C-alpha positions, -999 to +999 in steps of 0.1 A: -294-450+429-270-423+435-242-445+442-249-464+408-249-434+387-218-422+404-201-457+400-212-453+361-198-419+360-167-429+372-164-457+348-170-438+320-144-413+328-120-439+333-124-454+300-121-420+279-084-417+297-056-442+293-031-443+323+002-465+317+016-478+340+057-472+342+073-478+312+039-498+291+028-487+260-004-465+254-023-479+227-044-454+208-065-465+178-075-443+152-114-450+141-140-429+126-143-411+154-111-401+158-084-409+183-093-434+208-086-430+233-089-391+230-068-384+265-041-398+280-019-393+309+020-393+312+049-376+331+070-349+327+109-362+321+101-401+317+097-415+280+062-421+269+056-448+242+026-444+221+013-476+195-013-459+174-033-480+148-054-464+122-084-488+116-103-467+089-097-450+058-134-430+060-111-400+078-082-374+070-068-389+104-037-407+084-012-392+106-003-381+141+011-347+146+022-338+182+035-304+176+050-295+208+073-328+204+082-321+168+069-353+160+048-359+124+043-397+120+019-413+091-002-441+098-003-465+072-037-486+075-039-513+101-004-511+109+003-501+145+031-474+146+053-470+177+061-435+190+081-431+214+094-395+233+099-377+267+077-348+274+099-320+291+072-301+311+039-305+329+004-296+314-017-301+285+003-317+248-020-321+218-023-339+193-041-341+159-043-349+125-028-327+099-058-312+094-067-307+134-099-321+126-092-351+151-076-340+181-063-354+215-046-346+249-018-361+265-022-349+305+015-344+315+018-343+353 
């Protein structure tokens, strides 16, 4: 029973995190719950490509802001937006909507 619970917890943790393969874009969907996944992984000094698609008009998350990367990108409804940048340092890189009501993290290693 413990093994099943452990496997379920591990699966849930992996589902909340997106780790791209080298050079592969990370898909982020903006839903009524915010950015999904809300945590992604990246490597310092290597380009990261995010493909962000807003699927709802029910929230204020109509753009994605990554202050430490100098990014503020509008997200038109149902249109994928590609954002490529290179994280310079390790640590957490936060992203959000303009009002900071919906947030996420890029875990840079």
